[in-house]
C-alpha positions as CSV (number, residue, x, y, z in Angstrom):
1,M,0.2,-0.1,0.1
2,N,1.5,3.4,-1.2
3,D,-0.2,5.6,1.3
4,R,1.5,6.6,4.3
5,I,-1.8,7.6,6.1
6,A,-4.3,4.9,5.2
7,A,-1.2,2.1,5.8
8,R,-0.3,3.2,9.0
9,F,-4.3,3.4,10.1
10,A,-4.3,-0.1,9.0
11,E,-1.2,-1.1,11.0
12,W,-3.2,0.7,14.1
13,L,-6.0,-1.5,13.9
14,A,-3.9,-4.9,12.8
15,E,-2.4,-4.4,16.2
16,R,-5.5,-4.8,17.5
17,R,-6.5,-7.7,15.7
18,I,-8.7,-5.9,13.1
19,E,-7.8,-6.8,9.5
20,L,-8.7,-4.8,7.0
21,N,-9.5,-5.4,3.7
22,G,-9.3,-3.4,0.2
23,A,-12.4,-2.2,0.2
24,Q,-13.1,-1.5,3.6
25,L,-9.7,0.8,3.2
26,D,-11.3,2.4,0.4
27,R,-14.7,3.4,2.2
28,F,-12.4,4.8,4.5
29,E,-10.8,7.2,1.9
30,T,-14.5,7.9,0.4
31,Y,-15.8,8.8,4.1
32,C,-12.5,11.4,4.3
33,R,-12.9,12.7,0.8
34,E,-16.7,13.4,1.7
35,L,-16.0,14.9,4.8
36,L,-13.8,17.3,3.9
37,A,-15.7,18.3,1.2
38,W,-18.5,18.7,2.2
39,N,-17.3,20.2,5.6
40,E,-16.2,23.6,3.2
41,K,-19.9,24.7,3.0
42,M,-21.0,23.3,6.3
43,N,-19.6,22.9,10.2
44,L,-18.8,19.1,10.1
45,T,-16.2,19.0,12.2
46,A,-13.1,21.1,13.2
47,I,-10.7,18.8,11.9
48,T,-9.5,19.3,8.6
49,E,-6.5,17.3,8.4
50,R,-6.4,14.1,6.7
51,E,-3.9,12.5,9.2
52,Q,-5.9,13.8,11.8
53,V,-9.4,12.6,10.4
54,Y,-7.9,8.8,10.0
55,E,-6.5,8.9,13.4
56,K,-9.3,11.2,15.7
57,H,-12.1,10.6,13.7
58,F,-11.7,6.7,12.0
59,Y,-9.6,4.8,14.8
60,D,-10.7,7.1,17.7
61,S,-14.5,5.7,16.7
62,V,-13.3,2.0,16.0
63,S,-11.5,1.8,19.1
64,L,-14.7,1.0,20.8
65,S,-14.6,-2.3,19.5
66,F,-11.7,-2.6,21.5
67,F,-13.7,-2.9,24.8
68,V,-17.4,-4.3,23.3
69,P,-17.0,-7.7,21.1
70,M,-19.2,-6.7,18.3
71,E,-19.1,-10.0,17.0
72,H,-22.0,-10.4,19.6
73,I,-23.7,-7.1,18.9
74,A,-26.7,-6.9,16.0
75,R,-28.2,-3.7,16.5
76,V,-26.6,-0.2,17.2
77,A,-27.9,3.3,17.4
78,D,-25.2,6.3,17.5
79,I,-27.0,9.0,19.2
80,G,-26.5,12.8,18.5
81,T,-23.9,11.5,15.7
82,G,-22.7,14.7,14.1
83,A,-20.9,13.4,11.0
84,G,-21.0,10.0,11.4
85,F,-19.5,9.1,14.7
86,P,-18.8,6.5,16.0
87,G,-21.2,4.6,14.0
88,L,-20.2,5.0,10.3
89,P,-16.3,3.5,11.0
90,L,-18.2,0.9,13.4
91,K,-20.3,-0.3,10.6
92,I,-17.3,-0.2,7.7
93,V,-15.4,-2.1,9.6
94,F,-17.8,-4.6,10.8
95,P,-20.7,-4.6,8.5
96,H,-23.1,-7.2,10.0
97,L,-24.4,-4.1,11.8
98,E,-27.7,-3.0,12.0
99,L,-27.5,0.3,12.7
100,V,-29.1,3.9,13.0
101,L,-27.6,7.3,13.4
102,V,-29.4,9.5,14.8
103,D,-29.2,13.9,14.8
104,S,-31.2,16.7,15.6
105,L,-29.4,19.2,12.5
106,A,-31.3,18.3,9.1
107,K,-28.7,19.4,7.2
108,R,-26.5,16.5,9.2
109,V,-28.7,13.9,8.7
110,R,-28.5,15.0,4.5
111,F,-24.9,14.5,4.5
112,L,-25.1,11.1,6.3
113,E,-27.6,10.1,4.0
114,H,-25.4,11.0,1.1
115,V,-22.3,9.3,2.8
116,V,-23.8,6.3,3.1
117,E,-24.9,5.8,-0.5
118,A,-21.7,7.0,-1.4
119,L,-19.7,4.3,0.5
120,G,-22.5,1.9,-0.7
121,L,-23.9,0.8,3.0
122,E,-26.8,-1.3,3.8
123,G,-28.8,-1.6,6.8
124,V,-28.3,1.9,8.1
125,E,-31.2,4.4,8.7
126,C,-30.5,7.7,9.4
127,R,-32.8,9.5,11.5
128,H,-33.7,13.0,11.6
129,A,-35.2,13.8,15.4
130,R,-34.1,15.1,18.7
131,A,-33.1,11.8,20.8
132,E,-35.6,12.8,23.3
133,D,-38.7,12.1,20.9
134,A,-36.8,9.3,19.0
135,A,-36.9,7.4,21.9
136,R,-40.1,7.5,22.0
137,D,-40.6,5.6,19.1
138,S,-41.4,1.8,19.7
139,F,-39.2,0.5,16.9
140,L,-36.1,2.3,18.9
141,R,-37.2,2.2,22.3
142,D,-35.2,-0.3,24.6
143,G,-34.5,-2.3,21.4
144,F,-30.6,-1.8,21.0
145,D,-27.6,-4.1,21.7
146,L,-25.6,-1.5,21.5
147,V,-26.0,2.4,22.1
148,T,-23.1,4.9,21.7
149,A,-22.5,8.7,21.9
150,R,-19.7,10.6,21.0
151,A,-18.7,14.0,22.2
152,V,-22.6,14.9,22.7
153,A,-22.8,15.9,26.4
154,R,-21.9,15.6,30.1
155,L,-22.9,12.4,31.6
156,P,-26.0,12.8,33.5
157,L,-28.1,14.6,30.3
158,L,-26.4,11.7,28.1
159,N,-27.9,8.7,30.0
160,E,-31.4,10.2,29.8
161,L,-30.6,10.4,26.1
162,C,-29.2,7.3,25.1
163,L,-30.4,4.2,27.8
164,P,-34.0,4.3,26.7
165,F,-32.8,3.3,23.5
166,A,-30.8,0.4,25.3
167,A,-32.3,-2.8,25.0
168,P,-32.5,-4.2,28.8
169,G,-28.8,-6.6,29.1
170,G,-27.7,-4.5,26.2
171,R,-25.2,-1.7,27.0
172,F,-24.6,2.1,26.3
173,V,-20.8,3.6,25.6
174,A,-20.3,7.1,26.4
175,M,-16.6,8.0,24.2
176,K,-15.0,10.8,26.4
177,G,-11.9,13.0,26.5
178,P,-9.6,12.6,29.7
179,D,-11.5,14.9,32.0
180,A,-15.1,13.0,32.5
181,E,-13.9,11.7,36.3
182,D,-16.3,14.3,37.7
183,E,-19.5,13.8,35.2
184,I,-18.9,9.9,36.1
185,R,-19.2,11.0,39.9
186,E,-22.4,12.9,38.9
187,S,-24.1,10.4,37.0
188,A,-25.0,7.9,39.7
189,R,-28.9,9.1,40.5
190,S,-29.3,9.1,36.8
191,L,-28.2,5.4,36.3
192,R,-30.6,4.8,39.3
193,E,-33.4,6.0,38.2
194,L,-33.0,5.0,34.4
195,G,-32.0,1.7,34.8
196,G,-28.4,1.5,34.6
197,E,-25.3,0.1,35.8
198,L,-21.7,0.9,35.5
199,V,-19.7,-2.1,34.0
200,K,-15.9,-0.2,33.4
201,V,-14.2,3.1,32.4
202,H,-12.1,1.9,29.7
203,R,-8.9,4.2,28.7
204,L,-7.4,4.6,25.4
205,V,-4.1,6.5,23.8
206,L,-4.6,7.5,20.6
207,P,-1.7,6.2,18.7
208,A,0.2,9.1,17.3
209,E,-1.3,12.2,19.4
210,R,-1.0,10.0,22.6
211,A,-4.2,11.8,23.8
212,E,-6.5,9.9,26.6
213,R,-9.7,9.0,25.9
214,L,-12.1,7.2,28.6
215,L,-14.9,4.7,27.2
216,V,-17.8,4.4,30.1
217,E,-19.7,1.3,29.7
218,I,-23.3,0.9,31.4
219,R,-25.3,-1.9,31.2
220,K,-29.2,-1.6,30.9
221,T,-30.6,-3.2,33.7
222,R,-34.3,-2.8,33.0
223,P,-36.5,-1.2,31.0
224,T,-36.8,2.6,30.7
225,P,-39.4,3.7,32.9
226,P,-42.0,5.6,31.0
227,A,-41.4,8.7,32.5
228,Y,-38.2,9.0,30.3
229,P,-36.8,10.7,28.5
230,R,-38.7,13.8,29.3
231,K,-39.5,16.1,27.2
232,A,-36.6,17.4,24.7
233,G,-35.3,20.7,26.7
234,I,-36.0,19.5,30.1
235,P,-33.2,16.8,30.8
236,A,-30.8,19.4,29.8
237,K,-32.2,22.7,31.7
238,N,-32.9,19.9,34.7
239,P,-30.5,16.9,34.0
240,L,-30.5,14.4,37.0
241,I,-27.8,15.1,39.2
């Protein structure tokens, strides 16, 4: 492989026993190209260097699979997905996943729909909705093996936005920066009321940047009480702390 950036990305994942084929690498490159092209017209990412897209978006997204055995996961919801992270990189690497991407901004959803088509991905739904509203859909509520969110909100709020989507026995993994310890401590009430249980906080260091990440793994212990999530906007104004 002549492309140094893509080759290094593949090597990083190979070190984690994830082997990418040529078609998957082509999809990542198409994704990168479309992300940077659309970013010139709308705000999708502050990261505009191709090398950093591969590490800080693609590798960082796939890192969730280092701690969750994806072969046992069938249905994934990515809440507040933005430009598709971590959901779309996980789908590229693990094509068996049935993926729902939820975002509240219509123009971001248009980008996601375009990228899904450009990548030729099947089994991906792009849903334009606020999380509070989408969680009332019986097709989505209590229905996912894995729910994830990356850099969306503080954990007490995030639990209310995301746990309603997880099936009892399923997982919610919040992808966080290194300074999430306080919000993890603040999340005790929301976990108790929403039917979640903290399993483990996984630590990861990006291979080149050396920046630290925390992945907060939560298990859904019972169906979400009908009162949650509260109406759109209320959880943000009055989080369960």
